[in-house]
N, C-alpha and C positions, 0 to 999 in steps of 0.2 A: 600548105601543111601547117597545122597549128604548132607553134613552138612549144617545146616541152622542157621542163627543168629536170635534169638527171637526178633521180632520187638515189641517195647513197645511204646504206646502213653502215655506219662507221663504228666499229667496235672500239671500246676504250683502249684495248691493247695496241691498236694501230694509230692512235692519235699522237700528234706531237705534243709533248707535255708542256703546259703553260707554266709549270713550276720551275722550269729550267730557263734561265735567262737567254733571251735572244735580243740583240741590240740593233741588227740591221734589217732592212727590208728592200724589196725591189723598188727601184725608183722609176715611176711611170711618168713619162712626159705628158704634160697637160698643154698640148698644142693642137692646132688644126691638123687633120689627117695629111693634107698635102705637104705640110712642113715636116711632119714625122717621116714621110716617105723620102723627102729631099735630104733630111739628115742621115737617114739610113744609106742612101746612095752615096753621099759625100764620104761617109765613114766606112763604106763597103761592109756593112753589117746587115744582118736580117732583123726585121722587126718581130718582136714577140708581142702579139696582141691578145689581151684578155678580153674576149667578147662576152659581156655579161648582161644581165637584166637586174633591175633594182629589187625585184621580188624573189630572186633565185637564192634559196637557202644554201646549196652547195657552193655557189659563187662566193657568198659571204664567209662560209667556212674556210674556203681556200684562201681568201684574202687574209683571214685572221691567223690561220695555222700554217700555211705554206709560204705565202709571199713574205712573211715576216721571219722565216727561218734563215739563219745566217748562211748556211750552205747554199740554199736555193738563191737567196738574194745575191750573194757574191758571184755565183755562176752566171746568173742572168744579167746582172749589171755589167759584168765584164764582157760578155759575148753578144749581147743583143741591145737594140734600141727598144725599150719597153714602153708599151702603151696599153691603156685599158679604156674601153668605150662602152657606154650603155647602148645596146643595139636598138633600143626603142626610143631614143632621144637624139636630137641634133643630127649629126652625120651617120648615126647608127643604122637607121633603116636602109640607107643606100649601100653602106658597106655590108650589111647583113645580106642583102640581095646579091651583091657582087660575089661574096665569098660563101654563099649558100649556108648561112648560119640558121639551123633549124632547131637547135636545142641549146640549153645553157647548163654550165658554161661551155663555150667553145674556145679552144686555145689555137691560135693561128700563128704561123711563121711565114712572113712575107718579105720578099726582097725589095731592093731599092727601086725596082721598076713597077712595084705594086703587084707582083705576081705571087700567087700562093705557092709555097714550097712544101709546107707540112701542116697537118691539121689533126687535132684530137679533141674529142668531145668528152665532157665529164671532168670531175675534180679528182685527179689522182691522189691517193691517200698516203704515199710514202715519199720522202725526200728523194730517194733514188729514182723514183718514177720521173721526176722533173728533170733530173740530170740526164737520164737516158733519153727522154723526149727531146731535150735540147741537142744532144749529140746526134740523134737521127736527123734532125732538121739541118744541122751543120755539115753532115756528111753527104757529098754529092751523090746523087742517084738513089738515096735511101728515103727521101721524103715521100709523103702521100702522093703528090702530083707526079713525081718521077715513076712511082709504081703504077699509077693509073696509065701513064703513057706506055710503059713497057707491056702492060697487059693488053692494051689496045693494039699494039704492034705484033701481038701473037706469042709473047713469052708465056710458056706453060710449064717451065721447069718446076718440079715439086718444091724445091727449096724456095724459089721465088714465090710460088703460090701460097706457101705458108705465110710469108711476109705480107703478101697482097691481102689475104683474108684478115690478117691482123690489123692492117691499116684501115681496111673498110670498117671493121667492127669498131676500132678506136674513133673513127669519124662518124659513127652512128649510122652507117649505111648498111642495109640488109645484104646478107651474103648468100641467102638461100639459092637464088637462081645461078649465080656464078659457081657456087659449090656443086650444084647438080650438074651443070655443064662440064665442069672439070672432071668429075668422077665418071660422067657418061663417056668421056673421051679416053678413059683408062680401062684396060682389061680388068676383069674381076680380081685376078690374083695379084694385081698391082698393089692391092691393099696390104699385102704382106710386106711390101717395101717400107722400111722404117720411116722414110720421109712422108709417104702417103698415109701411113698409120698416124703420124703426128698430126697431119691435117685432119684426118678422120676423128681422132681422139679429141682434138681441141674444138672442132667446129660442127660436126654432124650431130643433129638432135632429132632426126626423123626416123622413127622406128619402122616406117614403111619404105624407106629407101632401099635400093638394091644392095648398097654397101652394108647396111646394118643387117639385113637378112642374110647376106653372105657371111658376116661375122658370126651370127647365131648358128648357122649351118656348119661352120668350120671352127667353132669356138676352141676346141682342144688344140688344133693346129696353131691358132693364133696365140694361145697360152704358151706354147713351146717357143714361139718366136719372140713375143712381146711381153711375156710374163703373166702369171695368173692374176696377180693383183691389178695390173693395168687393164687387162681384158674385162675382168669382173666389174671393176669400178666404172668402166665405160658403159657396159650394158645396164648396170644398176642405175647410172645417172640418166641415161636416155629414157628408160621406162619411168623413172621417178619424175622427170621433167614433163613427160607426156601426161601423166596423171595429174600433176600439179597444174599444167596448162588448162586441162579440161575443168578442173575444180574451180579455177578462177574465171572461166569464160561464161558468157551470158547463156550459152547453150547447155550449161550443166544441168543434169537431172540425175536422180538416183539410178534410173534405169540405164542411161548411157554410161554412167560411171561404172556400174556393174558389168556392162557389156565390154568396156575397155579393159577392165581387170581380167575378164575371161579371155579376151584376145591375147593378153600378155601371158596368162597362165598356159594357154594353148601352145606357146612357143617352147615350152618344156624347160625354160630357164630355172635352175634349181633354187634360186633365192627369191622367188616371187613373193612368198609370204612375208619376208622381211620388207620387201618393197611396199607391199600392201599395208603393212603395219605403219611404216613411215608415212605413207601417203594419207592413210586414214587419220593418223594423229594430227597431221598438218591440216587436213580438211576440217576436223572437229574444232580445232583451234581457230581457224579462219571463220568458221560459221558461228563461233561463240557458244558451241555446245559443250559447256564445261563438264557436265556429268559424263558424257561419252568420252571426252578427252581423258579425264582423271581415271575412269574405269579401265580404259584400254591401256593406259600407261602402266598402271599397277599390275595389270594382267600380263603384259608381254615385254615391257622395256628390258628387264633383266635377260630375257630369252634372246633378244635380238641385239641389244647394245650393252650387255653387261660388262664389257671391257673397253667401251668407248668413253673415255673421260669427258670429252666435249659434249656428247649427247646426254650422258648422265647428268652433267652440270646444267645443261640447258633445260631439261625437263624438271629437274629439282627446283630450279629458279621459277619456272612456270607454276609449279605447285605452291611455292612460297607466295606467289602473287595472287593466285585464284582460289586456293583451298583454305578452309577453316576447320576441316576434319582432322582431329588429332592423329588418328592412325595414318591418314594420307600424308600428313606432315612428317611423321616418324619415318615413313617409307622414303619420302623425299630426302630426309636427312641421311638415310642410309646411302642413297645414290650419291649425294654430295660428298659424303665421307669417302666412299669408294673412288669417286673421281679424284679426290685429293691423293689417295693412296697410289693411284695409277700415275698421276702427273699433277703435282702441287703447283698451282698457279694462283695469281691474285683473285681471279674470278670465282673459282670454286671454293676457295677459303671464305670469300665474302658471302657466297650463297649459303654455305654451311653456318656461318655466323648469324646470318639473318634468320635462318630456320631455327637455330637454337634460341635466339631472342624471342621469336614468335611463340616458341614452345615454353618460354619462361626460364630458360637456362642462361642467365646473364653471364655467368663465369665463362662458360664455353664460348658464348657469343663474343666476349671481349678477347678471349685468347685467339680465336681464329680471325677476327677482324684485325687484330694486331699483326698476325701472320700475313694477312693480305696486304697490309700497308708495307711491311718489310719486303715482301716479294715484289711489290709494285715499284718501290724505290730502287731495288736492285736492277729491275728491268727498265728503269727510267720511264715509268708509266705514271700518268696523273693519279694523285692519291687523294684529292679533295673529297670525293664521294665516300671513300673508305674512312677517312678521318672523321667526316660528319657522322657516319654510322657509329663509329667507336664512341664518340661523344654522347650519342643517343643511348647507346648500350650502357654507358657509365652513368647516365642520368644527369649529365652536365648541360 
């Protein structure tokens, strides 16, 4: 299998701010693997192995933003023997084969006998993610390998299965077949059980599965048990993901896209038009059909997302980037301003400021960019980009 680098869309709000001083970092031993294992055994500690590739962007991001964080560094230096190896050089290929490293970055926890205890693929974005990952590795019976062994010996308890699927996904292992097998072993009405609902809600994405069809057929009963918002968001998400998956596939055609939309419409789900609007908007954006994207957004964004501050801001920002039409920019400014009124955050203040500047209103641009900087500092978010925008608006 070709090794792949995990692509991450890291929003500014989630980044560890470089403007706040961090003095410590994870200390990685630069020794042969056999010595690292021997040290771990002597000290009765697990090895934390950062398995990376030199070309992997998320690996570099993690090294810069996470491994240099004081909280992460202190926790890992205290509890683990830390190592990092390029899996394509030196001892890397052999260890890559042994521990089945198929994507980068892969984070491994290995005992003093060289046995895999826990495994996670990708670059977690929050400090807390690293602490939780380390705690799982250190807790007997909770690591990836322990869960695999329990599954193989027949454990199918719903609570256990939720954790099992979570560990498979975190290790970049497909869950479709074991998920199908699990629900095939359950009676239909078992989906009403909160634990099974949690599994279904988190992991099921197949609109043709018997579980999803059962949900559609008994939607109102599910709403009484699990809540209207929870049920609707799950149905909406599955339909949206199916449409999105087709739009990105090589088999995409206008005809099969229309056929899939009709299949979804035939289910009788009341919010299909909102799903189609969202999917079409994404499709036009991915296809680079700017005219259709702008026209559709102006026509229906207020109808379907008029109170969603995040979506209003997202589309307003897209208009700022791709439109030069003054009326469209004015509409985008309305969306950004409404987004601020609903929930004022650095991002939507920045969006509105940029739209004001593009429209020639420097005073408003400076006012709202200053607000973005103030909000970002309060939330301990990186302010460099906002400050550069303010200088541009001020003409400095």
